[in-house]
C-alpha positions as CSV (number, residue, x, y, z in Angstrom):
1,M,5.8,32.7,-5.8
2,G,6.9,29.9,-3.4
3,A,8.1,27.7,-6.2
4,D,10.8,27.2,-8.7
5,K,9.4,29.7,-11.1
6,P,11.2,28.6,-14.3
7,A,9.9,25.1,-13.7
8,L,6.3,26.1,-13.6
9,V,4.3,24.9,-16.6
10,V,2.2,26.9,-19.1
11,G,0.7,25.2,-22.1
12,G,2.3,21.9,-21.2
13,V,5.9,23.3,-21.2
14,T,7.9,24.7,-18.4
15,L,8.5,28.5,-18.6
16,L,12.3,27.8,-19.0
17,G,11.5,25.2,-21.7
18,S,9.6,27.8,-23.6
19,V,12.4,30.3,-23.6
20,I,15.0,27.7,-24.6
21,A,12.7,26.5,-27.5
22,A,12.5,30.1,-28.7
23,A,16.2,30.6,-28.6
24,R,16.9,27.4,-30.4
25,G,14.2,28.1,-33.0
26,A,15.9,31.4,-33.6
27,G,19.2,29.6,-34.4
28,A,21.1,29.9,-31.1
29,A,24.1,27.7,-31.3
30,Q,24.8,28.0,-27.6
31,V,22.2,28.2,-24.7
32,I,23.5,29.1,-21.3
33,V,21.2,29.0,-18.3
34,V,22.3,30.9,-15.2
35,G,20.8,29.6,-12.0
36,P,20.3,26.4,-10.1
37,D,20.1,23.0,-11.9
38,R,16.6,22.2,-12.9
39,A,14.6,20.5,-15.7
40,G,13.5,22.7,-18.5
41,G,14.8,21.9,-21.9
42,D,16.1,19.2,-24.1
43,G,19.5,19.1,-25.7
44,P,22.8,20.5,-24.7
45,L,22.7,23.3,-22.2
46,R,25.5,25.0,-20.4
47,R,24.3,25.5,-16.8
48,V,26.2,28.0,-14.5
49,Q,25.4,29.6,-11.2
50,E,26.1,33.2,-10.3
51,D,28.0,33.8,-7.1
52,P,26.4,34.3,-4.6
53,P,23.4,32.4,-5.9
54,A,20.2,34.5,-6.4
55,A,22.4,37.7,-6.4
56,G,20.2,39.4,-9.0
57,P,20.2,40.0,-12.8
58,V,23.5,41.9,-13.1
59,P,25.7,39.2,-11.4
60,A,23.7,36.6,-13.4
61,L,24.3,38.4,-16.6
62,R,28.0,38.6,-15.9
63,R,28.2,34.9,-15.0
64,G,26.5,33.8,-18.1
65,L,28.4,36.3,-20.3
66,A,31.6,34.7,-19.2
67,E,30.5,31.5,-21.1
68,V,29.4,33.1,-24.3
69,T,31.4,32.5,-27.4
70,A,29.1,34.0,-30.0
71,P,29.4,37.5,-31.3
72,V,25.8,38.3,-30.5
73,V,23.9,37.2,-27.4
74,A,20.2,37.2,-26.4
75,L,19.5,38.2,-22.9
76,L,16.3,36.5,-21.8
77,A,14.3,35.9,-18.6
78,A,13.5,32.3,-17.9
79,D,9.7,33.1,-17.4
80,L,8.5,34.2,-20.8
81,P,6.0,31.6,-22.0
82,F,5.0,33.4,-25.2
83,L,8.4,34.3,-26.5
84,Q,8.9,32.8,-29.9
85,A,11.8,32.4,-32.4
86,G,10.4,35.1,-34.6
87,H,10.4,37.7,-31.8
88,L,14.1,36.9,-31.2
89,Q,14.8,37.0,-34.9
90,A,13.3,40.5,-35.0
91,L,15.6,41.7,-32.2
92,R,18.6,40.2,-34.0
93,G,17.5,41.9,-37.2
94,A,17.4,45.2,-35.3
95,L,21.1,45.0,-34.7
96,G,21.8,45.2,-38.5
97,D,23.3,42.8,-41.1
98,S,24.2,39.5,-39.5
99,A,27.3,39.2,-41.8
100,G,29.0,42.2,-40.2
101,P,29.4,43.7,-36.8
102,P,26.1,45.0,-35.3
103,A,25.1,48.6,-36.3
104,V,23.9,49.3,-32.8
105,P,25.1,47.7,-29.4
106,G,21.7,46.2,-28.7
107,A,18.1,45.8,-29.3
108,V,15.4,45.5,-26.7
109,L,11.8,44.4,-27.0
110,L,9.3,47.2,-26.1
111,D,6.1,46.3,-24.5
112,D,2.6,47.7,-25.6
113,A,3.3,50.9,-23.5
114,G,6.8,51.4,-25.0
115,R,8.7,50.3,-22.0
116,P,12.0,48.4,-22.6
117,Q,12.0,44.8,-21.5
118,W,15.6,44.3,-20.6
119,L,15.3,40.6,-20.2
120,A,14.1,40.2,-23.8
121,S,16.9,41.8,-25.7
122,C,19.8,41.0,-28.0
123,W,23.3,42.4,-27.8
124,D,26.6,42.7,-29.4
125,T,28.6,40.5,-27.1
126,A,31.7,42.7,-27.0
127,A,29.6,45.8,-26.2
128,L,27.8,43.9,-23.5
129,R,31.0,42.8,-22.0
130,R,32.4,46.4,-21.9
131,M,29.1,47.6,-20.2
132,A,29.2,44.8,-17.7
133,G,32.8,45.4,-16.9
134,R,32.3,49.2,-16.1
135,Y,29.0,49.1,-14.4
136,L,29.1,49.2,-10.6
137,G,25.3,49.2,-9.9
138,S,22.7,46.4,-9.7
139,S,20.0,47.5,-12.1
140,L,19.8,46.1,-15.6
141,R,18.2,49.4,-16.8
142,G,21.1,51.3,-15.2
143,M,23.6,49.2,-17.0
144,L,21.9,48.7,-20.4
145,G,19.9,51.9,-20.8
146,P,22.8,54.3,-21.4
147,A,23.8,52.2,-24.4
148,R,20.7,53.4,-26.2
149,P,19.7,50.2,-27.7
150,A,17.3,50.0,-30.6
151,G,13.7,49.5,-29.4
152,V,11.7,46.8,-31.2
153,R,7.9,47.0,-31.3
154,L,6.2,43.8,-32.5
155,D,3.0,43.7,-34.6
156,L,1.1,41.2,-32.7
157,A,-2.1,39.4,-34.1
158,A,-5.3,40.6,-32.4
159,G,-5.7,38.6,-29.2
160,A,-2.2,37.2,-29.3
161,P,-0.5,36.9,-25.9
162,P,2.4,39.4,-25.6
163,P,5.9,37.8,-25.6
164,W,7.0,40.1,-22.8
165,L,4.4,38.6,-20.4
166,D,6.5,37.3,-17.6
167,C,5.1,35.2,-14.8
168,D,6.2,37.0,-11.7
169,T,3.0,36.6,-9.7
170,P,0.3,34.0,-9.3
171,D,-2.1,36.3,-11.2
172,E,0.3,36.6,-14.2
173,L,0.8,32.8,-14.1
174,S,-3.0,32.3,-14.1
175,R,-3.3,34.8,-17.0
176,A,-0.7,33.0,-19.1
177,R,-2.4,29.6,-18.4
178,A,-5.8,31.0,-19.4
179,W,-4.3,32.3,-22.7
180,T,-3.1,28.8,-23.6
181,Q,-6.5,27.3,-22.8
182,R,-8.2,29.8,-25.1
183,E,-5.7,28.8,-27.9
184,A,-6.0,25.0,-27.4
185,P,-7.9,23.2,-30.1
186,R,-11.4,22.0,-28.9
């Protein structure tokens, strides 16, 4: 889009800041941001860069995963302005009892058409490390799909913006900004 996409603002918050707030609100003890240094969240963050920079989602996942110390990890895009803590808690809940090992290797958010949103998912860290270690391709779907993660559909309030709405194009960014203007108190 000709800009540092995660630094773009929707509803007074950067796209990255919205995702970080959702992760922290869901109880994330550790937040790892893969990519170039940028503004986008308060508090401690671990920032790392994949090699080579901008190599794509699979190398970025591998680089971030090398820093993870928690038994469960959320894999999130940096451009999801409507992702909330409750959405991440639903994904975590789909993995099973938080006191024991996950019942399934992962849980992925399904959009309104039932398509998996790989960059809105939650995974057993050990299982994700095994998949990343064996996979030779470059597609997240190719790496994560064979694990048959639990699909999570959310019950959204009528007119609520979908948490899977990412801002990949100027039109999607405009749509997200229009949503926040409709929701603002008048």
